N, C-alpha and C positions, 0 to 999 in steps of 0.2 A: 469271438467271445471266449472260446476255450483257451486260446493263446493268452488272452488278457488275464484270465483267471490263473493260469500257470505263473505269469509274471507276479501276480499278487501273492501267490503261494510262496514264492521265494522270499517274500518280505516277512518280517516278524509279526505283522498285524495289518489290519485294514484301517485306513483313515475313514472318516465320516463321508467324505466326498466319494471315495471309492465304493463304499457300501451303497450309497445312493445311486451311483452309476450302474452297479450290478443289478440292484432292485428294479431300476427303470428299464434296463434291457430285458430282464425277465418278464416284467409287466407287458412290454411290447410284444414279446414272443407269445405269451399266453393269450393276449388280445387277438393276435393274428390267427392263432389256432382256433379260438372260439368263433371268430367271424367265419372262418372257413367251414367249420362244422355246422354252424347254423345256416350259413349260406347254402351248403350242400343239401341239407334237408329242405330248405326253401326251394331250391332249384328242382329237386325231385318232386315236391308237391306241385309246383307250377307246371312241370312237365306232365305229371299224372293228370292234373285237372285239364290241361290242354288236350291230352289224349281222350279223356272222358267226354270232353265237349265235342270233339270230332266224331266220336262214336254216337253221341246223342243225336246229331243230325242224321248220320247214316242209319241208325236204328229207327228213327222216326220215318224216314223215307221207306225203309223196308216194311215196317208195319202198315203204313198207309198204302203201299203198293199191294200188299197181301189183302188188305180190306177192300180196296177199290177195283182192282183189275184181275185178280187171280182166282176166278171162280172154280178152276180145276182143282184148287187146293182142298175143296170140300170132298173130293173123291179119295177118301182115306183108305189106306190099307187096313185090313181087319184088326191088326194089333195096335194101330195108332190111337192116341188120345185125340178126341175131336175138339180141338181148341177153337177152330173157325168153322162155322156152318152157314150155309146159304139159306136164308129165310126171308120171305116176303119181299123178294127182289133185291136183297142186299146181304152183305156179309155181316155176321154177328159173332161175337166171341162167346163160346159155349160156357167158359168159366169167366168170372169177373175180372181176374187179374192173370197176367202171364209174365213169367220170368224168363229171361234169355241169357245164356252164357255163350260167349264166342271166344274161340282160341285162335290167336294169330301167331305167325312166325315172321321173321324179317322178309320171307319170300311170299307172304300173303296169308290169307285165311286158311285154317285147317278144318274148322267146322263149327257147328252150333248145337246146343241143347236147349230145349224149351220145355216148360212145365208150368202148371198153375200154382205151385208153391215152390219156394226156394230150396227147402230141404229135399224135395224130390229131385231137383236139378243136381244138387250136390251129393246125392246118394248114388248117382250114376258114375260109371268109370270115366276117366279123363277122355276128352273128346278125341275121336279118331275119324278118319274118313269113312270107315265101314260100320260105325255104330250110330247112325243117324236115321231118323224117319224121313218120309217123303217131304213133309213140311219143313223139317230142319234142313234138308238138302236145298230146298228152295230159298230159305233164309240165308243159307251160306252163300249161294250164288248171288243173291241180291245184295248182301252186305259187301261182298267182294267187289261189286260194281260201284256201290255207293261210297265206300271208304277208299279215297284215292291213294293214301299213303300206306306203307307196310309197317306194322308194329310187331314187337315181340312181347307177348304177354296175354292176359285174359281181360275180357270186357264183359260187363254185366249190365242188363237193362230191366226195368220194370215198367210194364204198360198196363193201362186200365181197360175197362170194357169198351171204351171209345177208341181204342188203339192209340191212345195218347201216351207217349213216353214220359214217365214221371222222374225216374232216376237213371243215371248211368254211372258206372265205375270202371276204373282201369287199375290193374295191379300186375306186377311182373310175374307173380306166382299165383296159382289157383287159390281161391277162397277155401275156408275150412270144409272138409268132407263131412257129410252127415252119415253116420254109421247105423246099422240096424240095432235097435234096442236103446239107442241114445235118446235122452230126454230132449224134447224140443226147447225147453228153457236153457239147457246147457248149450245146445247148438246156437240158440239166439245170442247167448252171452259171448260166444266165440266171435260174433259179428259186431261186437262193441268197438267203436272207433274212438281213440283217445284224442286229446287236444293236440297231440303231435301228428295227427293225420294217419296213424297206423292202426291196423287191426290188433285186437288183443292178442298178445303172444306172438306177434309177427314183426319182422324187421322191415317189411315192405310198406311204403307209403301208398295209401289208397286215394287215387285220383277220383274226384267227384264232380258231377255236373247235374244241376237241377235248378229250375227257376226259383224255387222257394226253399232250398235245402242248404243249411249251414251247419257245419260241425260245431257243436257247443263247446265252450271252454272246458266243461267237465266230461265231455265225451257224449256220444249218442250211438245209435245203431246204424249199420251200413245203409239200410233202406228206411231209416227213420222209424224203426219198429216200435210199436207201443208195448207197454207192459202186458204180460200174459193175462192179467185180469181185465184188460181193456176189451170192450166188445168188438173192436176192430182188429184184434190180434189175429184172428183166423184168416184175414186177407193176406197175411204174409206167410204164415205157416199153417199147414193142414192139420 
């Protein structure tokens, strides 16, 4: 096309046909670029959703195994939060909801953090092999077995009091950190997902998996968080 424009430049002017040809070529190039850009985002969203779906199954297997078969998990270290307790012949969740963050590399899982509110999870340092509780180490080992493929990035899950997984997410970089003194509403707003499937202020696509969760056209929260005035708000943030 550049050579064609050079030849036209040597002339005194453009004919109508030549102008139409140039505009047509430019339109084709612009269309190709737009398709590639849109397709790239779509591919990232599909890949992210696929990763979140794989983790949904692995997380559910891990929560179910912890509930049904791992009675020794109730023997906590003194500093541990008692998320699971053995009562009346069965495991029960001490808190109504539990959030899970898992960090993976292409070589496998690095570790897991658990807590009953998401801001507590995200207030902790990035996951390392030496900053996990006994329960988190168990979840790490279980997830490593349940998730057949290796990924590079972060996975998140929310489970209810029946150990049922409600949401899972995948993103290449860690979700926003919650800092001491930060307002919960500001932190919640950092978890807003736009119609483009990206977290507020992030270039990363957020993969999502849930039976009844769809990102609305005008955006919604990563874990479908209600407004702070909603009576159910406390189930997401403490």
